[in-house]
Phi, psi and omega in degrees: 000133191280137178287143173280116180243058181088191182240160173241141175257133176262121181243133166255121183247118183242131175284124185280145171058048173230148170223132004296148182303133177246118185214156171223151175241125183226153170249127185226153175297135182292345182263015169296135174286163182287335171303314183286324171300320171313314180296317182300312179303310177304313182293315187292323181275320184105017173289170181256000175060048179244014180226169178287157181211162175206156166260139171240113181235114193055239180260005186256147179245142178226141181182218183250092178310333181284343178251311186293328186296340181264001181265139186298329180277356189281156176299145181305323181235118183246115178291147182289114182290346182283346186248015182237129179271146180305308188295328178291321184276334178290312187058229178268013180294141184252002180199147176204182184231157178231134184242116182246134176064101177290352172265318174275347178052068170271106175264133184239130172271126183245119180243134178278114187262347181179167177228134178217158173292144183260135175283163178297133176079010180293146186300155175291332182210136179227123170283122183262320186194169180176167179212144178062161183285147168290144175294154178296138175310144172068024182268002177104020180071188180309318182293316184292327177290325174300315183290320181299312180298318177303318187282320176304325183283341192248093183291348172280341182305137183295342185258001191297319181290329175291313180294327178296319178295326180284328183267348183064223179271028183304126175235119189290346180266353183274124182216111184275093181298313184302315177298316178292326174303311178306320181290316182297313180301341183277002176296132184290164184269050181278144180287166169291140178260124179233115180074167180066189178273159183222140176275194187280131184271198191273017178282000000 
């Protein structure tokens, strides 16, 4: 009989306002810190983690106060994501949001689809499914992404060659699930940090 080693949360994460729809389904340990969940989302979607981010849960925001607090658009008080466990802060809530890149404004809707017992030595995070490619970084958010796809589809557009060179072989329908699974599985088995100072987590 396999020992019960805590619980896992089944999360569906959907990138808002993009077409074709971009979503990922992951199973994560409920004692994952929000900083670690940030790493999971980055790896699952294929973001490059080169911009600021925050979580919005109810009326509270969580991120890195040493970074986010200096950004004009950031909330006046940001709780340190490295000191908060997902299961502790969620309670019975079924949804929250993740904001990546305060300029392009990539909002992700996160829905808790279920909770299950975790088996011994279960991975900290597992990517289960997903569809479509993550937009290229720095393409201008959802409106810029619409424009980018329009230009890439039109060989006669005056900016087609330039944008094709910039975007490379980007295909909005291409999503390598196996590669993304490997990236997500690499999240470290670091413990939850509660109180005190925290170093860099497995994000």
